[in-house]
N, CA, C and O atoms as a MOPAC input file, in Angstrom:
PM7 MOZYME 1SCF
protein

 N     94.32700 1   153.00900 1   143.41500 1
 C     94.43200 1   151.69800 1   143.94800 1
 C     95.91800 1   151.47200 1   144.61000 1
 O     96.74700 1   151.77400 1   143.75200 1
 N     96.31000 1   151.21300 1   145.35700 1
 C     97.95800 1   151.17100 1   145.63100 1
 C     97.93400 1   149.33400 1   145.50400 1
 O     97.07500 1   148.49500 1   145.23200 1
 N     99.20100 1   149.31600 1   145.82400 1
 C     99.78900 1   148.13700 1   145.72100 1
 C     99.10700 1   147.19100 1   146.52600 1
 O     98.66700 1   146.16100 1   146.01500 1
 N     98.95400 1   147.47200 1   147.91200 1
 C     98.25000 1   146.25500 1   148.15100 1
 C     96.58500 1   145.58300 1   147.74600 1
 O     96.46000 1   144.40300 1   147.41700 1
 N     95.56600 1   146.40300 1   147.82300 1
 C     94.79600 1   145.81200 1   146.89500 1
 C     94.95800 1   145.46200 1   146.05200 1
 O     94.32100 1   144.43000 1   145.83800 1
 N     95.90600 1   145.96200 1   144.85000 1
 C     96.07800 1   145.13400 1   143.55100 1
 C     96.81800 1   143.92000 1   144.13600 1
 O     96.64300 1   142.86900 1   143.52000 1
 N     97.53000 1   143.88300 1   145.10200 1
 C     97.80200 1   141.77200 1   145.21800 1
 C     96.40200 1   141.39400 1   145.82400 1
 O     95.75100 1   140.55300 1   145.20400 1
 N     96.00000 1   141.80100 1   146.69700 1
 C     94.60800 1   140.85200 1   147.19400 1
 C     94.01800 1   140.88600 1   146.15400 1
 O     94.02800 1   139.73700 1   145.71300 1
 N     93.34900 1   141.73200 1   145.29400 1
 C     92.64100 1   140.97500 1   144.05800 1
 C     93.39800 1   140.14500 1   142.92900 1
 O     92.76100 1   139.28100 1   142.32600 1
 N     94.36600 1   140.31300 1   142.70700 1
 C     95.61200 1   139.61100 1   142.16700 1
 C     95.36100 1   138.14100 1   142.71700 1
 O     95.01900 1   137.36800 1   141.82300 1
 N     95.45000 1   137.58300 1   143.97200 1
 C     95.54300 1   136.49500 1   145.21300 1
 C     93.92600 1   135.81200 1   144.61800 1
 O     93.64100 1   134.66300 1   144.27800 1
 N     93.20000 1   136.89900 1   144.66900 1
 C     92.30600 1   136.59200 1   144.81400 1
 C     91.29500 1   135.77800 1   143.28200 1
 O     90.46300 1   134.87200 1   143.22400 1
 N     91.81200 1   136.51300 1   142.45000 1
 C     91.77100 1   135.80500 1   140.71300 1
 C     92.21400 1   134.88900 1   140.68800 1
 O     91.63300 1   133.97900 1   140.09700 1
 N     93.63400 1   134.63000 1   141.40000 1
 C     94.41500 1   133.56200 1   141.35100 1
 C     93.54100 1   132.21600 1   141.75500 1
 O     93.25500 1   131.20800 1   141.10800 1
 N     93.18100 1   132.72500 1   143.38300 1
 C     92.57000 1   131.17500 1   143.64000 1
 C     90.82400 1   130.64600 1   143.13100 1
 O     90.10200 1   129.77600 1   143.61800 1
 N     90.64300 1   131.38800 1   142.22600 1
 C     89.13900 1   131.18600 1   141.42600 1
 C     89.35900 1   129.74800 1   141.11200 1
 O     88.60700 1   128.89600 1   141.58500 1
 N     90.89700 1   129.27300 1   139.91100 1
 C     90.84200 1   127.84000 1   140.07200 1
 C     90.41100 1   126.69800 1   140.88400 1
 O     90.12500 1   125.58900 1   140.43000 1
 N     90.38500 1   127.02100 1   142.03100 1
 C     90.01900 1   126.08800 1   142.97600 1
 C     88.42300 1   125.87700 1   142.90400 1
 O     88.17400 1   124.71700 1   143.23100 1
 N     87.68100 1   126.33700 1   142.70200 1
 C     86.55300 1   126.47600 1   142.30800 1
 C     86.19800 1   125.17500 1   140.77300 1
 O     85.25100 1   124.40000 1   140.63300 1
 N     87.21000 1   125.38400 1   140.01500 1
 C     86.97300 1   124.15300 1   139.21200 1
 C     87.79400 1   123.11900 1   139.37800 1
 O     87.58900 1   122.17500 1   138.61500 1
 N     89.07600 1   122.96100 1   140.51200 1
 C     89.33700 1   121.88300 1   140.94500 1
 C     88.37200 1   121.03600 1   141.92700 1
 O     88.60900 1   119.85800 1   142.19300 1
 N     87.24200 1   121.75700 1   142.44900 1
 C     86.35800 1   121.38000 1   143.28700 1
 C     85.60500 1   120.36300 1   142.19100 1
 O     85.69100 1   119.13500 1   142.18000 1
 N     84.89500 1   121.15200 1   141.33300 1
 C     83.99300 1   120.25000 1   140.43900 1
 C     85.10000 1   118.93200 1   139.73000 1
 O     84.88900 1   117.75100 1   139.45200 1
 N     85.89700 1   119.50800 1   139.66200 1
 C     86.98700 1   118.17800 1   138.81300 1
 C     87.04900 1   116.63000 1   139.64400 1
 O     87.03100 1   115.47500 1   139.21900 1
 N     87.14500 1   117.32000 1   141.27700 1
 C     87.29400 1   116.24500 1   141.78500 1
 C     86.01800 1   115.02100 1   142.00800 1
 O     85.96700 1   113.80400 1   141.83100 1
 N     84.79300 1   116.36000 1   142.62300 1
 C     83.72100 1   115.86500 1   142.12900 1
 C     83.18800 1   115.11200 1   141.40000 1
 O     82.20400 1   114.43200 1   141.69100 1
 N     84.00000 1   115.13400 1   139.92100 1
 C     83.33100 1   114.32700 1   138.58900 1
 C     84.12900 1   113.02000 1   138.62900 1
 O     83.73000 1   112.02800 1   138.01800 1
 N     85.20200 1   113.02200 1   139.31500 1
 C     85.89600 1   111.63100 1   139.40400 1
 C     85.48900 1   110.72200 1   140.57300 1
 O     85.48400 1   109.50400 1   140.39500 1
 N     85.05600 1   111.38800 1   142.07300 1
 C     84.68600 1   110.44200 1   142.35200 1
 C     83.37700 1   109.71200 1   142.25500 1
 O     83.10800 1   108.54100 1   142.52000 1
 N     82.49400 1   110.87400 1   141.72800 1
 C     81.21000 1   110.35300 1   141.25300 1
 C     81.59000 1   109.48700 1   140.23600 1
 O     81.03100 1   108.42800 1   140.52300 1
 N     82.15100 1   109.35100 1   139.32600 1
 C     82.45900 1   108.80100 1   138.20100 1
 C     83.08100 1   107.24100 1   138.96000 1
 O     82.57600 1   106.16400 1   138.64400 1
 N     84.28000 1   107.34600 1   140.02500 1
 C     84.23000 1   105.81200 1   140.32200 1
 C     83.21200 1   105.43200 1   141.01600 1
 O     83.06300 1   104.21900 1   140.87200 1
 N     82.17800 1   106.04200 1   141.93400 1
 C     80.87200 1   105.45600 1   142.46800 1
 C     80.44400 1   105.07000 1   141.21000 1
 O     80.56000 1   103.87000 1   140.96400 1
 N     80.12800 1   105.55600 1   140.62500 1
 C     79.59400 1   104.90100 1   139.68400 1
 C     79.78000 1   103.75300 1   138.88300 1
 O     78.83600 1   103.03300 1   138.55700 1
 N     80.64400 1   103.60100 1   138.63600 1
 C     81.43000 1   102.38500 1   137.76400 1
 C     81.52800 1   101.24400 1   138.88500 1
 O     81.30600 1   100.04500 1   138.71600 1
 N     81.87200 1   101.82400 1   139.94900 1
 C     82.14900 1   100.56800 1   140.79400 1
 C     80.84100 1   100.00200 1   141.24700 1
 O     80.85300 1    98.81100 1   141.56100 1
 N     79.68600 1   100.67600 1   141.33400 1
 C     78.40500 1   100.19400 1   141.21700 1
 C     77.99600 1    99.62800 1   140.53800 1
 O     77.02000 1    98.97200 1   140.90500 1
 N     78.46000 1    99.49800 1   139.09700 1
 C     77.81300 1    98.95800 1   137.84000 1
 C     78.76800 1    97.64800 1   138.02700 1
 O     78.30700 1    96.54500 1   137.73100 1
 N     80.14200 1    97.77700 1   138.53600 1
 C     80.72000 1    96.52700 1   138.25000 1
 C     81.87200 1    96.16200 1   139.35000 1
 O     83.04200 1    96.54000 1   139.28400 1
 N     81.42800 1    95.53200 1   140.14300 1
 C     81.99900 1    95.66400 1   141.81400 1
 C     83.38900 1    95.07400 1   141.40300 1
 O     84.30100 1    95.61400 1   142.02900 1
 N     83.74500 1    94.23600 1   140.63600 1
 C     84.63400 1    93.13900 1   140.25300 1
 C     85.38400 1    94.00900 1   139.95700 1
 O     86.44100 1    93.68200 1   140.49600 1
 N     85.59300 1    95.29500 1   139.23100 1
 C     86.59800 1    96.05300 1   138.67000 1
 C     86.95500 1    97.03500 1   139.68100 1
 O     87.40800 1    98.04300 1   139.14000 1
 N     86.92300 1    97.10800 1   140.84200 1
 C     86.99400 1    98.41500 1   141.97700 1
 C     88.68600 1    98.38000 1   141.79200 1
 O     89.16200 1    99.51500 1   141.77200 1
 N     89.59700 1    97.37400 1   141.66500 1
 C     90.85700 1    97.33100 1   142.00200 1
 C     91.63300 1    98.05400 1   140.88300 1
 O     92.54900 1    98.83800 1   141.13100 1
 N     91.30500 1    97.81200 1   139.90100 1
 C     91.99500 1    98.69400 1   138.65600 1
 C     91.17800 1    99.88600 1   138.80300 1
 O     92.04900 1   100.71900 1   139.05400 1
 N     89.87800 1   100.62100 1   138.81200 1
 C     89.60900 1   101.59400 1   138.87300 1
 C     89.92600 1   102.52800 1   139.62700 1
 O     90.05700 1   103.70600 1   139.29500 1
 N     90.13300 1   101.86400 1   141.15200 1
 C     90.53700 1   102.39100 1   142.36900 1
 C     91.54700 1   103.24100 1   141.98800 1
 O     91.16000 1   104.40500 1   141.88100 1
 N     92.72700 1   103.05600 1   141.74400 1
 C     93.73500 1   103.32500 1   141.71500 1
 C     94.40000 1   104.79000 1   140.42200 1
 O     95.26800 1   105.65600 1   140.53000 1
 N     93.51800 1   104.43600 1   139.41100 1
 C     92.81100 1   105.54500 1   138.26500 1
 C     92.34900 1   106.39200 1   138.62900 1
 O     92.83100 1   107.44500 1   138.21200 1
 N     91.18500 1   106.50100 1   139.58600 1
 C     90.76100 1   107.28800 1   140.24300 1
 C     91.38500 1   108.05000 1   141.37700 1
 O     90.75200 1   109.01100 1   141.81500 1
 N     92.78100 1   107.68300 1   142.01500 1
 C     93.39400 1   108.20600 1   142.77900 1
 C     94.63000 1   108.91200 1   142.39900 1
 O     95.31600 1   109.72900 1   143.01400 1
 N     94.75600 1   108.30400 1   141.04200 1
 C     96.00300 1   109.14700 1   140.37200 1
 C     95.15000 1   110.53500 1   139.61100 1
 O     95.57300 1   111.66500 1   139.85500 1
 N     94.18700 1   110.38500 1   138.87800 1
 C     93.51500 1   111.22100 1   138.50200 1
 C     92.96500 1   112.73100 1   139.83000 1
 O     93.14700 1   113.93600 1   139.65400 1
 N     92.41000 1   112.16500 1   140.84600 1
 C     92.92900 1   112.97100 1   141.96500 1
 C     93.97800 1   113.96200 1   142.63600 1
 O     93.90900 1   115.11100 1   143.07100 1
 N     94.99200 1   112.99100 1   142.52400 1
 C     96.52900 1   113.80500 1   142.75600 1
 C     96.71700 1   114.79200 1   141.84900 1
 O     97.18000 1   115.85800 1   142.25500 1
 N     96.44200 1   114.65000 1   140.65500 1
 C     96.89700 1   115.09300 1   139.45600 1
 C     95.94400 1   115.96100 1   139.70700 1
 O     96.53900 1   116.92300 1   140.19400 1
 N     94.63000 1   116.24000 1   139.66000 1
 C     93.70100 1   117.64000 1   139.97000 1
 C     93.54300 1   118.28500 1   141.09300 1
 O     92.74700 1   119.22400 1   141.11800 1
 N     94.19500 1   117.95300 1   142.13900 1
 C     94.79000 1   118.65600 1   143.56000 1
 C     95.97300 1   118.98400 1   143.20200 1
 O     96.34400 1   119.81500 1   144.03100 1
 N     96.99800 1   118.76700 1   142.24400 1
 C     98.29000 1   119.44200 1   142.17900 1
 C     97.86300 1   120.49600 1   141.55100 1
 O     98.78700 1   121.29700 1   141.69200 1
 N     96.95900 1   121.05200 1   140.88300 1
 C     95.95000 1   122.48500 1   139.95200 1
 C     95.65900 1   123.16900 1   141.45500 1
 O     95.52500 1   124.39200 1   141.44300 1
 N     95.58500 1   122.70200 1   142.34000 1
 C     94.92400 1   123.52200 1   143.24100 1
 C     95.86500 1   123.97000 1   144.35100 1
 O     95.68300 1   124.84500 1   145.19800 1
 N     97.06700 1   123.05400 1   144.12600 1
 C     98.19100 1   123.17700 1   145.21700 1
 C     99.01800 1   124.32200 1   144.46600 1
 O     99.68300 1   125.05700 1   145.19500 1
 N     99.05100 1   124.56800 1   143.00200 1
 C     99.56300 1   125.36400 1   141.83000 1
 C     98.85700 1   126.71300 1   142.51100 1
 O     99.57900 1   127.53900 1   143.06900 1
 N     97.66700 1   126.86600 1   142.45300 1
 C     97.16900 1   128.19400 1   142.21000 1
 C     97.09900 1   128.58400 1   143.69800 1
 O     96.61100 1   129.69100 1   143.92100 1
 N     97.47400 1   127.91700 1   144.66300 1
 C     97.61900 1   128.33800 1   146.38400 1
 C     99.15600 1   128.73800 1   146.23700 1
 O     99.63900 1   129.64700 1   146.91200 1
 N     99.64000 1   128.25500 1   145.62900 1
 C    101.49200 1   128.50100 1   145.60100 1
 C    101.76600 1   129.98700 1   144.97300 1
 O    102.62600 1   130.76600 1   145.38200 1
 N    100.71600 1   130.25300 1   143.72700 1
 C    100.73100 1   131.47400 1   142.81000 1
 C    100.26000 1   132.48900 1   143.80500 1
 O    100.90800 1   133.53300 1   143.87800 1
 N     99.07800 1   132.30100 1   144.68600 1
 C     98.16000 1   133.37600 1   145.18600 1
 C     99.24900 1   133.81800 1   146.44300 1
 O     99.33200 1   135.00000 1   146.77700 1
 N    100.13500 1   132.67200 1   147.15200 1
 C    101.29700 1   133.14700 1   148.32500 1
 C    102.34000 1   134.09500 1   148.12100 1
 O    102.96200 1   134.87300 1   148.84500 1
 N    102.34100 1   133.70300 1   146.55500 1
 C    103.58600 1   134.24900 1   146.04000 1
 C    103.02100 1   136.03000 1   145.39800 1
 O    103.67900 1   137.07000 1   145.41900 1
 N    102.04100 1   135.87100 1   145.04000 1
 C    101.42800 1   137.43500 1   144.94000 1
 C    101.11500 1   138.02000 1   146.26000 1
 O    101.29400 1   139.22300 1   146.45200 1
 N    100.70300 1   137.31300 1   147.09100 1
 C    100.65800 1   138.07500 1   148.44900 1
 C    101.65200 1   138.23300 1   149.32600 1
 O    101.52200 1   139.04000 1   150.24600 1
 N    102.59900 1   137.61400 1   149.19900 1
 C    103.90300 1   137.60900 1   149.96300 1
 C    105.09000 1   138.01000 1   149.56600 1
 O    106.03000 1   137.92100 1   150.35500 1
 N    105.30800 1   138.60800 1   148.07100 1
 C    106.52200 1   138.73800 1   147.29300 1
 C    106.15200 1   140.28800 1   146.98200 1
 O    106.90500 1   140.97500 1   146.29100 1

């Protein structure tokens, strides 16, 4: 196995975290829809927390992509 294939395998392994990010974002917005459906008056306070959770979860995806690009191009 040469260095190029090892880099490709490493970048692929680094991107596996994106599957967990997709599941996490789905859970966040499913909980948002469920909670607003149960209590529409609390939408304003819950929506901000959902966006914060989305942003923190999406940061994990960006870190995984940065690591994959570092593996591939450095």
